[in-house]
Backbone as CSV, one residue per row, in Angstrom:
resi,resn,N_x,N_y,N_z,CA_x,CA_y,CA_z,C_x,C_y,C_z
1,UNK,120.650,111.033,112.112,121.017,111.842,110.943,120.391,113.223,111.069
2,UNK,121.172,114.260,110.786,120.702,115.615,110.990,119.636,115.982,109.968
3,UNK,118.907,117.035,110.308,117.881,117.550,109.407,118.506,117.961,108.071
4,UNK,119.715,118.534,108.152,120.403,118.971,106.949,120.748,117.790,106.046
5,UNK,121.280,116.728,106.623,121.631,115.550,105.829,120.393,114.958,105.164
6,UNK,119.278,115.003,105.871,118.041,114.495,105.280,117.753,115.187,103.964
7,UNK,117.876,116.510,103.938,117.566,117.268,102.734,118.630,117.108,101.653
8,UNK,119.881,117.080,102.055,120.938,117.127,101.068,121.325,115.774,100.492
9,UNK,121.066,114.703,101.217,121.503,113.399,100.732,120.395,112.357,100.668
10,UNK,119.601,112.233,101.713,118.621,111.145,101.755,117.582,111.295,100.655
11,UNK,116.999,112.463,100.538,115.927,112.641,99.561,116.390,112.432,98.117
12,UNK,117.457,113.105,97.667,117.864,112.876,96.264,118.349,111.459,95.997
13,UNK,118.976,110.832,96.997,119.422,109.452,96.798,118.226,108.513,96.672
14,UNK,117.230,108.692,97.533,116.024,107.866,97.460,115.285,108.104,96.149
15,UNK,115.239,109.358,95.714,114.575,109.678,94.454,115.292,109.030,93.270
16,UNK,116.633,109.092,93.284,117.403,108.478,92.209,117.172,106.976,92.164
17,UNK,117.092,106.344,93.318,116.818,104.907,93.375,115.452,104.587,92.781
18,UNK,114.459,105.413,93.130,113.105,105.174,92.599,113.095,105.287,91.089
19,UNK,113.772,106.306,90.542,113.784,106.476,89.095,114.623,105.406,88.408
20,UNK,115.588,104.836,89.143,116.460,103.833,88.555,115.826,102.454,88.511
21,UNK,115.246,102.019,89.657,114.741,100.642,89.727,113.243,100.544,89.991
22,UNK,112.598,101.654,90.334,111.151,101.603,90.553,110.770,100.706,91.713
23,UNK,109.816,99.833,91.466,109.294,98.948,92.517,109.392,97.500,92.049
24,UNK,110.584,96.907,92.060,110.722,95.528,91.588,109.880,94.565,92.423
25,UNK,109.034,93.752,91.814,108.170,92.850,92.585,108.937,91.801,93.373
26,UNK,110.201,91.572,93.004,110.987,90.556,93.702,111.473,91.035,95.070
27,UNK,111.477,92.364,95.291,111.958,92.897,96.562,110.845,92.885,97.608
28,UNK,111.184,92.643,98.876,110.172,92.787,99.935,109.756,94.244,100.036
29,UNK,108.493,94.477,100.349,107.999,95.851,100.362,107.222,96.111,101.652
30,UNK,107.559,97.183,102.388,106.852,97.478,103.642,105.363,97.756,103.453
31,UNK,104.955,98.211,102.269,103.533,98.469,102.050,102.752,97.155,102.118
32,UNK,103.332,96.083,101.632,102.686,94.775,101.739,102.586,94.355,103.207
33,UNK,103.643,94.633,103.965,103.596,94.312,105.398,102.517,95.132,106.096
34,UNK,102.382,96.381,105.700,101.321,97.218,106.273,99.954,96.632,105.945
35,UNK,99.774,96.218,104.692,98.507,95.609,104.306,98.210,94.360,105.103
36,UNK,99.230,93.529,105.332,99.039,92.321,106.139,98.672,92.670,107.577
37,UNK,99.311,93.707,108.123,99.004,94.130,109.495,97.571,94.638,109.599
38,UNK,97.135,95.400,108.599,95.763,95.923,108.599,94.758,94.776,108.550
39,UNK,94.988,93.828,107.666,94.085,92.687,107.531,94.044,91.849,108.808
40,UNK,95.198,91.655,109.431,95.271,90.820,110.636,94.636,91.496,111.848
41,UNK,94.789,92.821,111.944,94.323,93.538,113.134,92.839,93.906,113.078
42,UNK,92.268,93.998,111.892,90.871,94.442,111.781,89.906,93.585,112.594
43,UNK,89.950,92.257,112.501,88.997,91.450,113.291,89.149,91.668,114.789
44,UNK,90.375,91.839,115.253,90.606,92.048,116.695,89.901,93.307,117.184
45,UNK,90.065,94.410,116.472,89.455,95.666,116.910,87.938,95.642,116.725
46,UNK,87.453,94.960,115.720,86.002,94.839,115.562,85.383,94.067,116.723
47,UNK,86.082,93.049,117.182,85.574,92.248,118.302,85.763,92.936,119.640
48,UNK,86.734,93.853,119.715,87.043,94.512,120.980,85.985,95.535,121.367
49,UNK,85.414,96.221,120.368,84.413,97.257,120.621,83.202,97.035,119.722
50,UNK,82.007,97.154,120.287,80.790,97.027,119.490,80.544,98.263,118.644
51,UNK,80.958,99.420,119.170,80.794,100.668,118.427,81.843,100.729,117.323
52,UNK,81.403,100.706,116.051,82.343,100.629,114.934,83.188,101.896,114.800
53,UNK,82.643,103.041,115.141,83.425,104.278,115.053,84.596,104.245,116.028
54,UNK,84.322,103.826,117.263,85.386,103.739,118.270,86.415,102.694,117.866
55,UNK,85.925,101.533,117.441,86.831,100.456,117.039,87.715,100.902,115.885
56,UNK,87.115,101.539,114.893,87.874,101.974,113.726,88.858,103.082,114.044
57,UNK,88.479,103.978,114.949,89.380,105.064,115.328,90.610,104.530,116.046
58,UNK,90.407,103.657,117.023,91.542,103.074,117.740,92.386,102.205,116.816
59,UNK,91.737,101.478,115.961,92.416,100.649,114.959,93.381,101.495,114.136
60,UNK,92.898,102.627,113.613,93.737,103.484,112.781,94.847,104.137,113.591
61,UNK,94.514,104.682,114.752,95.506,105.404,115.546,96.624,104.498,116.046
62,UNK,96.273,103.308,116.456,97.293,102.389,116.978,98.207,101.898,115.857
63,UNK,97.640,101.581,114.714,98.479,101.145,113.602,99.387,102.267,113.117
64,UNK,98.873,103.479,113.053,99.675,104.609,112.579,100.792,104.936,113.566
65,UNK,100.451,105.055,114.843,101.473,105.369,115.852,102.467,104.225,115.998
66,UNK,101.977,102.996,115.897,102.869,101.836,115.986,103.852,101.800,114.834
67,UNK,103.396,102.180,113.649,104.276,102.216,112.474,105.392,103.229,112.691
68,UNK,105.037,104.426,113.160,106.071,105.435,113.390,107.071,104.976,114.443
69,UNK,106.578,104.429,115.544,107.468,104.010,116.629,108.423,102.921,116.155
70,UNK,107.908,101.940,115.447,108.746,100.847,114.963,109.819,101.370,114.008
71,UNK,109.439,102.242,113.071,110.400,102.784,112.113,111.431,103.675,112.802
72,UNK,110.979,104.464,113.755,111.893,105.351,114.488,112.929,104.550,115.268
73,UNK,112.473,103.523,115.990,113.392,102.701,116.768,114.369,101.957,115.859
74,UNK,113.880,101.481,114.713,114.759,100.803,113.764,115.840,101.749,113.261
75,UNK,115.458,102.972,112.899,116.427,103.930,112.388,117.441,104.306,113.470
76,UNK,116.967,104.500,114.714,117.887,104.825,115.803,118.889,103.700,116.019
77,UNK,118.423,102.465,115.948,119.309,101.321,116.139,120.358,101.262,115.031
78,UNK,119.938,101.516,113.791,120.878,101.483,112.678,121.892,102.629,112.777
79,UNK,121.452,103.783,113.222,122.370,104.895,113.393,123.346,104.640,114.531
80,UNK,122.906,103.920,115.550,123.781,103.576,116.667,124.889,102.627,116.208
81,UNK,124.548,101.716,115.304,125.569,100.807,114.765,126.637,101.610,114.027
82,UNK,126.201,102.496,113.124,127.120,103.370,112.399,126.294,104.399,111.630
83,UNK,126.744,105.647,111.580,125.989,106.661,110.830,125.741,106.272,109.374
84,UNK,126.701,105.578,108.749,126.512,105.170,107.355,125.397,104.141,107.232
85,UNK,125.312,103.245,108.217,124.233,102.247,108.212,122.887,102.947,108.395
86,UNK,122.853,103.944,109.273,121.629,104.715,109.456,121.229,105.466,108.207
87,UNK,122.218,106.023,107.501,121.946,106.739,106.262,121.327,105.812,105.219
88,UNK,121.929,104.646,105.028,121.413,103.692,104.043,120.004,103.244,104.430
89,UNK,119.793,103.004,105.715,118.473,102.578,106.181,117.414,103.624,105.873
90,UNK,117.748,104.892,106.125,116.764,105.952,105.875,116.526,106.154,104.387
91,UNK,117.568,106.014,103.591,117.391,106.095,102.139,116.411,105.024,101.674
92,UNK,116.575,103.801,102.173,115.683,102.711,101.792,114.251,103.001,102.251
93,UNK,114.111,103.531,103.458,112.782,103.880,103.959,112.074,104.852,103.021
94,UNK,112.769,105.920,102.649,112.154,106.947,101.805,111.942,106.415,100.382
95,UNK,112.898,105.647,99.891,112.772,105.039,98.563,111.490,104.226,98.439
96,UNK,111.162,103.452,99.474,109.965,102.625,99.433,108.680,103.461,99.450
97,UNK,108.794,104.733,99.817,107.605,105.596,99.849,107.336,106.275,98.511
98,UNK,108.320,106.284,97.620,108.165,106.923,96.311,107.699,105.891,95.282
99,UNK,106.796,106.302,94.432,106.307,105.379,93.399,106.104,106.085,92.065
100,UNK,106.933,107.087,91.776,106.759,107.827,90.524,107.039,106.946,89.307
101,UNK,108.106,106.147,89.365,108.427,105.320,88.207,107.392,104.226,87.995
102,UNK,106.978,103.562,89.068,105.999,102.486,88.922,104.654,103.026,88.463
103,UNK,104.282,104.226,88.909,103.037,104.845,88.457,103.108,105.168,86.974
104,UNK,104.226,105.735,86.550,104.387,106.036,85.128,104.400,104.759,84.296
105,UNK,105.056,103.725,84.799,105.118,102.473,84.057,103.737,101.855,83.899
106,UNK,102.927,101.924,84.964,101.564,101.391,84.883,100.763,102.131,83.819
107,UNK,100.905,103.462,83.783,100.205,104.238,82.773,100.683,103.927,81.367
108,UNK,101.990,103.811,81.197,102.543,103.537,79.867,102.197,102.134,79.386
109,UNK,102.093,101.194,80.311,101.674,99.835,79.923,100.255,99.851,79.361
110,UNK,99.376,100.627,79.999,98.005,100.738,79.511,97.988,101.431,78.151
111,UNK,98.798,102.466,78.001,98.882,103.153,76.705,99.322,102.189,75.612
112,UNK,100.303,101.370,75.910,100.803,100.417,74.920,99.714,99.442,74.493
113,UNK,98.914,98.979,75.463,97.825,98.051,75.141,96.773,98.718,74.269
114,UNK,96.422,99.959,74.628,95.415,100.675,73.841,95.929,100.990,72.443
115,UNK,97.194,101.390,72.354,97.764,101.738,71.051,97.812,100.542,70.111
116,UNK,97.893,99.347,70.688,97.924,98.135,69.861,96.552,97.497,69.703
117,UNK,95.508,98.204,70.177,94.144,97.725,70.004,93.695,96.671,70.995
118,UNK,94.454,96.437,72.045,94.096,95.419,73.038,93.256,96.062,74.158
119,UNK,92.022,96.416,73.803,91.165,97.154,74.725,90.789,96.298,75.944
120,UNK,90.486,95.029,75.730,90.103,94.169,76.848,91.241,94.046,77.857
121,UNK,92.456,93.867,77.372,93.601,93.770,78.273,93.856,95.095,78.990
122,UNK,93.664,96.207,78.275,93.832,97.523,78.890,92.780,97.754,79.964
123,UNK,91.563,97.280,79.705,90.499,97.409,80.704,90.842,96.630,81.967
124,UNK,91.390,95.446,81.804,91.805,94.656,82.971,92.937,95.353,83.725
125,UNK,93.849,95.980,82.970,94.975,96.656,83.605,94.522,97.885,84.372
126,UNK,93.606,98.665,83.809,93.159,99.868,84.508,92.317,99.507,85.733
127,UNK,91.654,98.363,85.694,90.876,97.917,86.857,91.765,97.659,88.063
128,UNK,93.064,97.422,87.814,94.001,97.160,88.903,94.447,98.431,89.611
129,UNK,94.233,99.595,88.996,94.742,100.829,89.590,93.645,101.854,89.899
130,UNK,92.380,101.523,89.602,91.280,102.432,89.946,90.234,101.678,90.755
131,UNK,89.411,102.425,91.470,88.400,101.794,92.302,87.002,101.827,91.712
132,UNK,86.861,102.288,90.495,85.549,102.429,89.872,85.200,101.196,89.046
133,UNK,83.954,101.113,88.599,83.526,100.025,87.714,83.964,100.353,86.289
134,UNK,84.707,99.449,85.676,85.244,99.726,84.339,84.798,98.702,83.300
135,UNK,83.817,97.862,83.642,83.428,96.761,82.754,82.995,97.251,81.375
136,UNK,82.377,98.425,81.326,81.856,98.927,80.042,82.788,99.938,79.387
137,UNK,83.958,100.147,79.943,84.856,101.175,79.426,85.414,100.795,78.057
138,UNK,85.446,101.802,77.181,86.113,101.668,75.898,87.433,102.460,75.952
139,UNK,88.120,102.554,74.835,89.480,103.095,74.826,89.567,104.484,75.451
140,UNK,88.671,105.400,75.058,88.745,106.766,75.590,88.408,106.804,77.076
141,UNK,87.475,105.962,77.526,87.148,105.902,78.951,88.353,105.408,79.753
142,UNK,89.032,104.406,79.213,90.221,103.865,79.876,91.315,104.922,79.928
143,UNK,91.461,105.667,78.861,92.463,106.732,78.823,92.175,107.782,79.885
144,UNK,90.920,108.185,79.994,90.554,109.194,80.998,90.832,108.682,82.406
145,UNK,90.447,107.443,82.692,90.675,106.880,84.017,92.162,106.800,84.334
146,UNK,92.974,106.465,83.339,94.416,106.359,83.542,95.031,107.716,83.830
147,UNK,94.650,108.721,83.045,95.173,110.073,83.261,94.776,110.578,84.640
148,UNK,93.530,110.370,85.035,93.079,110.805,86.354,93.873,110.132,87.469
149,UNK,94.155,108.847,87.305,94.907,108.114,88.321,96.341,108.606,88.416
150,UNK,96.966,108.855,87.277,98.329,109.388,87.283,98.360,110.743,87.978
151,UNK,97.381,111.591,87.693,97.332,112.924,88.294,97.109,112.847,89.799
152,UNK,96.099,112.101,90.201,95.766,112.014,91.622,96.888,111.367,92.424
153,UNK,97.473,110.320,91.873,98.487,109.580,92.618,99.853,110.238,92.601
154,UNK,100.008,111.332,91.868,101.227,112.123,92.025,101.349,112.601,93.467
155,UNK,100.223,112.947,94.074,100.239,113.390,95.470,100.458,112.208,96.405
156,UNK,99.609,111.184,96.309,99.721,110.033,97.201,101.037,109.290,97.034
157,UNK,101.473,109.164,95.786,102.615,108.322,95.496,103.953,109.029,95.500
158,UNK,103.928,110.358,95.577,105.220,111.045,95.599,105.247,112.291,96.485
159,UNK,104.404,113.278,96.186,104.570,114.575,96.846,104.310,114.499,98.352
160,UNK,103.258,113.812,98.770,102.989,113.709,100.205,104.112,113.003,100.960
161,UNK,104.554,111.794,100.524,105.678,111.183,101.243,106.944,112.028,101.188
162,UNK,107.158,112.772,100.092,108.310,113.670,100.024,108.245,114.721,101.124
163,UNK,107.082,115.356,101.274,106.943,116.407,102.282,107.041,115.849,103.699
164,UNK,106.491,114.660,103.930,106.603,114.067,105.256,108.040,113.638,105.538
165,UNK,108.772,113.244,104.508,110.186,112.933,104.694,110.972,114.187,105.039
166,UNK,110.615,115.315,104.436,111.258,116.581,104.757,111.029,116.925,106.231
167,UNK,109.831,116.693,106.717,109.488,117.050,108.094,110.093,116.085,109.107
168,UNK,109.955,114.779,108.851,110.332,113.799,109.867,111.123,112.620,109.371
169,UNK,111.757,112.735,108.227,112.611,111.668,107.735,111.865,110.412,107.332
170,UNK,112.629,109.326,107.218,112.062,108.058,106.783,110.925,107.552,107.644
171,UNK,111.036,107.623,108.989,109.931,107.122,109.815,108.602,107.820,109.551
172,UNK,108.629,109.139,109.386,107.367,109.848,109.151,106.857,109.601,107.736
173,UNK,107.761,109.450,106.774,107.325,109.131,105.411,106.627,107.778,105.372
174,UNK,107.194,106.775,106.049,106.558,105.460,106.094,105.258,105.499,106.891
175,UNK,105.193,106.348,107.900,103.944,106.504,108.647,102.849,107.060,107.746
176,UNK,103.221,108.016,106.879,102.247,108.503,105.904,101.746,107.364,105.026
177,UNK,102.644,106.473,104.608,102.225,105.363,103.754,101.275,104.432,104.499
178,UNK,101.444,104.286,105.814,100.470,103.514,106.590,99.114,104.204,106.561
179,UNK,99.103,105.533,106.705,97.856,106.295,106.627,97.190,106.068,105.270
180,UNK,97.967,106.161,104.222,97.449,106.006,102.868,96.966,104.588,102.595
181,UNK,97.694,103.607,103.118,97.297,102.205,102.936,96.021,101.898,103.702
182,UNK,95.891,102.434,104.902,94.655,102.272,105.667,93.472,102.820,104.891
183,UNK,93.633,104.008,104.321,92.530,104.613,103.579,92.164,103.766,102.369
184,UNK,93.171,103.237,101.672,92.897,102.444,100.476,92.250,101.099,100.794
185,UNK,92.416,100.615,102.032,91.864,99.310,102.383,90.557,99.386,103.161
186,UNK,90.385,100.418,103.993,89.174,100.471,104.823,88.429,101.804,104.700
187,UNK,88.949,102.743,103.925,88.322,104.060,103.860,87.198,104.168,102.846
188,UNK,86.338,103.160,102.796,85.239,103.139,101.827,83.918,103.523,102.481
189,UNK,83.037,104.113,101.687,81.711,104.469,102.184,80.706,103.388,101.819
190,UNK,81.054,102.148,102.124,80.122,101.057,101.888,79.635,100.509,103.222
191,UNK,78.807,99.495,103.173,78.187,98.991,104.398,79.219,98.488,105.402
192,UNK,80.268,97.855,104.919,81.248,97.263,105.829,82.122,98.327,106.514
193,UNK,82.481,99.389,105.774,83.468,100.334,106.299,82.944,101.745,106.519
194,UNK,81.648,101.962,106.359,81.106,103.308,106.487,81.481,103.954,107.819
195,UNK,81.404,103.189,108.900,81.743,103.712,110.227,83.134,103.267,110.679
196,UNK,83.465,102.004,110.442,84.752,101.488,110.900,85.913,102.188,110.185
197,UNK,85.755,102.514,108.912,86.841,103.122,108.157,86.814,104.636,108.119
198,UNK,85.865,105.236,108.836,85.728,106.695,108.746,86.955,107.423,109.268
199,UNK,87.500,106.993,110.401,88.675,107.663,110.961,89.865,107.567,110.014
200,UNK,90.074,106.393,109.439,91.187,106.223,108.505,91.045,107.165,107.316
201,UNK,89.823,107.299,106.787,89.591,108.188,105.650,89.827,109.647,106.028
202,UNK,89.374,110.046,107.217,89.552,111.437,107.658,91.033,111.754,107.882
203,UNK,91.766,110.829,108.485,93.194,111.053,108.718,93.924,111.204,107.396
204,UNK,93.563,110.395,106.411,94.182,110.502,105.088,93.860,111.846,104.453
205,UNK,92.622,112.313,104.614,92.249,113.627,104.075,93.110,114.729,104.688
206,UNK,93.310,114.662,105.994,94.117,115.674,106.685,95.579,115.597,106.232
207,UNK,96.110,114.376,106.126,97.512,114.198,105.752,97.801,114.746,104.360
208,UNK,96.824,114.652,103.459,97.034,115.083,102.080,96.550,116.507,101.804
209,UNK,96.002,117.172,102.804,95.386,118.481,102.587,96.389,119.483,102.034
210,UNK,97.502,119.665,102.705,98.506,120.632,102.258,99.237,120.152,101.006
211,UNK,99.716,118.887,100.959,100.392,118.445,99.731,99.533,118.576,98.477
212,UNK,98.231,118.290,98.577,97.359,118.387,97.407,97.298,119.807,96.880
213,UNK,97.294,120.763,97.780,97.202,122.158,97.368,98.543,122.701,96.890
214,UNK,99.621,122.218,97.475,100.940,122.590,96.974,101.213,121.970,95.601
215,UNK,100.568,120.849,95.341,100.837,120.133,94.085,100.521,120.974,92.867
216,UNK,99.537,121.873,92.963,99.162,122.636,91.771,100.308,123.540,91.317
217,UNK,101.117,124.016,92.267,102.240,124.881,91.904,103.408,124.059,91.345
218,UNK,103.613,122.868,91.921,104.651,121.986,91.397,104.285,121.541,89.984
219,UNK,103.036,121.146,89.790,102.578,120.725,88.457,102.615,121.898,87.481
220,UNK,102.248,123.090,87.975,102.305,124.271,87.127,103.724,124.553,86.643
221,UNK,104.706,124.438,87.543,106.103,124.631,87.148,106.527,123.572,86.137
222,UNK,106.118,122.324,86.401,106.473,121.236,85.492,105.872,121.459,84.110
223,UNK,104.624,121.936,84.071,103.975,122.196,82.792,104.656,123.333,82.043
224,UNK,105.119,124.333,82.797,105.777,125.473,82.159,107.149,125.090,81.608
225,UNK,107.881,124.287,82.376,109.217,123.875,81.947,109.171,122.535,81.221
226,UNK,108.267,122.439,80.287,108.122,121.260,79.436,107.650,121.741,78.072
227,UNK,107.433,120.799,77.168,106.970,121.194,75.830,105.567,121.784,75.876
228,UNK,104.830,121.549,76.967,103.467,122.063,77.057,103.436,123.581,77.190
229,UNK,104.369,124.152,77.972,104.440,125.597,78.200,103.088,126.148,78.671
230,UNK,102.445,125.402,79.579,101.072,125.752,79.967,100.928,125.914,81.478
231,UNK,101.979,126.408,82.129,101.933,126.555,83.581,100.843,127.485,84.056
232,UNK,100.674,128.614,83.386,99.649,129.581,83.813,98.249,128.989,83.664
233,UNK,98.024,128.264,82.589,96.711,127.638,82.394,96.466,126.546,83.437
234,UNK,97.506,125.805,83.784,97.357,124.773,84.819,96.954,125.397,86.146
235,UNK,97.603,126.491,86.518,97.274,127.164,87.779,95.870,127.756,87.733
236,UNK,95.502,128.336,86.614,94.190,128.967,86.504,93.069,127.939,86.652
237,UNK,93.184,126.812,85.964,92.149,125.776,86.064,92.132,125.163,87.455
238,UNK,93.310,124.944,88.038,93.378,124.350,89.369,92.717,125.241,90.414
239,UNK,92.975,126.532,90.333,92.379,127.462,91.299,90.863,127.571,91.123
240,UNK,90.402,127.505,89.878,88.977,127.678,89.614,88.181,126.396,89.828
241,UNK,88.759,125.240,89.449,87.984,124.006,89.422,88.548,122.899,90.320
242,UNK,89.551,123.219,91.110,90.155,122.200,91.962,89.215,121.600,92.987
243,UNK,88.167,122.341,93.328,87.198,121.837,94.306,86.085,121.029,93.659
244,UNK,86.099,120.901,92.357,85.046,120.160,91.647,85.299,118.656,91.718
245,UNK,85.264,118.128,92.911,85.552,116.709,93.104,84.921,116.273,94.418
246,UNK,84.498,115.008,94.471,83.908,114.491,95.709,84.955,114.338,96.800
247,UNK,86.230,114.217,96.419,87.319,114.145,97.384,87.784,115.557,97.724
248,UNK,88.135,115.819,98.987,88.603,117.166,99.340,89.982,117.481,98.785
249,UNK,90.703,116.472,98.294,92.080,116.686,97.852,92.336,116.321,96.396
250,UNK,91.713,115.264,95.905,92.067,114.729,94.590,91.814,115.715,93.455
251,UNK,90.853,116.611,93.616,90.515,117.528,92.534,91.618,118.516,92.196
252,UNK,92.472,118.831,93.156,93.501,119.857,92.922,94.564,119.388,91.926
253,UNK,95.208,118.246,92.138,96.167,117.803,91.114,95.486,117.451,89.794
254,UNK,94.269,116.890,89.843,93.574,116.572,88.601,93.278,117.839,87.808
255,UNK,92.876,118.900,88.498,92.576,120.153,87.799,93.847,120.754,87.215
256,UNK,94.961,120.628,87.927,96.229,121.147,87.396,96.636,120.370,86.146
257,UNK,96.471,119.056,86.167,96.768,118.253,84.977,95.814,118.606,83.842
258,UNK,94.532,118.780,84.162,93.559,119.123,83.129,93.925,120.432,82.452
259,UNK,94.285,121.436,83.253,94.672,122.712,82.683,95.963,122.634,81.902
260,UNK,96.924,121.888,82.429,98.221,121.777,81.764,98.084,121.122,80.395
261,UNK,97.236,120.098,80.305,97.112,119.345,79.052,95.920,119.772,78.208
262,UNK,95.072,120.658,78.739,93.908,121.109,77.986,92.895,120.012,77.746
263,UNK,92.564,119.258,78.805,91.625,118.144,78.678,90.580,118.216,79.792
264,UNK,89.462,117.517,79.556,88.388,117.448,80.548,88.473,116.121,81.298
265,UNK,88.454,116.198,82.624,88.563,115.018,83.475,87.372,114.923,84.417
266,UNK,87.371,113.857,85.212,86.357,113.619,86.244,84.986,113.361,85.599
267,UNK,83.925,113.734,86.250,82.586,113.436,85.758,81.995,112.212,86.435
268,UNK,80.745,111.870,86.110,80.056,110.747,86.767,80.773,109.415,86.528
269,UNK,80.787,108.571,87.564,81.364,107.227,87.461,80.567,106.267,88.331
270,UNK,80.645,104.997,87.977,80.000,103.960,88.776,80.999,103.351,89.750
271,UNK,80.580,103.222,90.992,81.374,102.585,92.034,80.511,101.538,92.728
272,UNK,80.929,100.288,92.644,80.154,99.220,93.257,78.744,99.134,92.718
273,UNK,78.559,99.423,91.437,77.243,99.376,90.815,76.384,100.594,91.066
274,UNK,76.915,101.587,91.767,76.147,102.794,92.091,76.734,103.995,91.364
275,UNK,75.885,104.761,90.679,76.336,105.941,89.958,76.628,107.063,90.944
276,UNK,77.839,107.583,90.881,78.244,108.714,91.713,78.406,109.924,90.803
277,UNK,77.578,110.931,91.028,77.626,112.140,90.212,78.794,113.015,90.653
278,UNK,79.721,113.229,89.751,80.856,114.097,90.023,80.911,115.185,88.959
279,UNK,81.240,116.407,89.353,81.346,117.470,88.350,82.578,117.270,87.476
280,UNK,82.522,117.828,86.294,83.673,117.763,85.402,84.734,118.769,85.838
281,UNK,85.965,118.477,85.492,87.101,119.373,85.715,87.712,119.675,84.350
282,UNK,87.930,120.963,84.071,88.371,121.354,82.734,87.191,121.384,81.784
283,UNK,86.136,122.013,82.217,84.856,121.983,81.505,84.960,122.421,80.044
284,UNK,85.833,123.394,79.763,85.869,123.959,78.410,86.710,123.146,77.439
285,UNK,87.324,122.075,77.935,88.195,121.278,77.081,87.499,120.003,76.600
286,UNK,88.133,119.312,75.671,87.640,118.019,75.191,88.153,116.901,76.085
287,UNK,87.465,115.746,76.079,87.948,114.605,76.881,89.308,114.135,76.371
288,UNK,90.094,113.486,77.223,91.408,112.998,76.789,91.290,111.813,75.850
289,UNK,92.300,111.643,75.045,92.403,110.465,74.194,93.553,109.602,74.640
290,UNK,93.789,108.542,73.913,94.841,107.593,74.281,96.199,108.282,74.347
291,UNK,96.446,109.221,73.429,97.761,109.877,73.385,98.055,110.697,74.634
292,UNK,97.007,111.093,75.369,97.214,111.921,76.567,97.799,111.127,77.735
293,UNK,97.737,109.810,77.673,98.324,109.004,78.755,99.826,109.250,78.824
294,UNK,100.494,109.224,77.683,101.942,109.448,77.661,102.278,110.860,78.128
295,UNK,101.473,111.825,77.727,101.714,113.210,78.147,101.570,113.330,79.656
296,UNK,100.544,112.686,80.217,100.322,112.737,81.657,101.475,112.091,82.417
297,UNK,101.976,110.981,81.913,103.091,110.299,82.580,104.344,111.165,82.563
298,UNK,104.602,111.810,81.431,105.764,112.698,81.352,105.607,113.885,82.303
299,UNK,104.402,114.437,82.367,104.153,115.576,83.248,104.319,115.168,84.713
300,UNK,103.840,113.984,85.068,103.991,113.507,86.438,105.459,113.314,86.794
301,UNK,106.236,112.732,85.891,107.661,112.527,86.159,108.395,113.861,86.278
302,UNK,108.080,114.809,85.407,108.697,116.126,85.502,108.287,116.815,86.814
303,UNK,107.045,116.638,87.227,106.589,117.221,88.499,107.344,116.624,89.678
304,UNK,107.611,115.323,89.627,108.353,114.689,90.716,109.789,115.199,90.759
305,UNK,110.384,115.440,89.599,111.741,115.985,89.556,111.784,117.378,90.174
306,UNK,110.812,118.201,89.831,110.777,119.558,90.362,110.493,119.543,91.858
307,UNK,109.603,118.645,92.302,109.315,118.540,93.721,110.549,118.156,94.518
308,UNK,111.310,117.194,94.020,112.524,116.779,94.708,113.559,117.898,94.695
309,UNK,113.658,118.609,93.585,114.602,119.724,93.492,114.264,120.823,94.492
310,UNK,112.970,121.111,94.648,112.554,122.129,95.615,112.885,121.694,97.040
311,UNK,112.681,120.407,97.342,113.016,119.899,98.673,114.524,119.993,98.913
312,UNK,115.317,119.655,97.889,116.770,119.772,98.005,117.177,121.236,98.195
313,UNK,116.513,122.135,97.469,116.788,123.548,97.609,116.490,124.054,99.008
314,UNK,115.478,123.536,99.633,115.174,123.901,101.011,116.313,123.488,101.923
315,UNK,116.903,122.325,101.677,118.041,121.874,102.465,119.237,122.803,102.306
316,UNK,119.487,123.231,101.080,120.587,124.178,100.828,120.337,125.489,101.549
317,UNK,119.073,125.940,101.528,118.725,127.192,102.223,118.970,127.061,103.722
318,UNK,118.585,125.936,104.280,118.818,125.710,105.702,120.313,125.719,106.020
319,UNK,121.106,125.142,105.121,122.552,125.125,105.331,123.122,126.547,105.382
320,UNK,122.644,127.401,104.482,123.145,128.770,104.445,122.706,129.564,105.676
321,UNK,121.516,129.256,106.187,120.998,129.968,107.366,121.687,129.486,108.638
322,UNK,121.872,128.152,108.732,122.447,127.583,109.951,123.977,127.619,109.933
């Protein structure tokens, strides 16, 4: 499939599918297969090399390159059968990389629980989507964690795979998801993965470096073309406070969301029983409340629409040039 077709048909079709059906649990999902591959291969590479850095680096590189090769060969085979079969295959590949609807649904489910006073159930739900200790969280703490997750995962769950799909189609988008899945499973700074997972964490940082920084402009546009009308404030806070985060990338979309909604995010959190001091983002604002979860979900969905539109526009531009 040509580069032009990728922009003009594959991306909007995959995006429409994501917004239509999200991530039905009944469907097989390649991310689960990636997780199974990571779990199965880890002991082999640990036993192969005594040096955990070397073992972890080869582990990450082989899984990432293997994912791309497998997806590329599959797409070539489907295109050889018929271009229409190849088109459908690539649409499915890219569709599985988008998670805007499922992310919004997770946030709205937590909002519904909090709005009905079911704090314990909301705490259990937020524990499924964040990596911090939430045992002592009350309603406002849960709201803040949910908003932060929606903001941060706009990049991981949509913008990054979108940009990789623009560059290299479905195979590269799925390869990005392998990078992201590796980081989520082994990219921890704990005793088990401090050295073995370091390469996976660094590769994920590199993969998200540009998308995270581009996200502030996409979020700014979304904030401006919404009831918030706060695009300039989103950009201003993102530029000033986007680096106020322990992650090299997560602070940028969080700061854009903080500015867009006029709320304070981030700050100290406990991870694995250890207090991690993090600076606040949106220092001059008040902390978010339960009502901000719905606003964040709407802003994320609008940002995904604008991101897809910009990618489609790039395809149109290429058509006019070529």
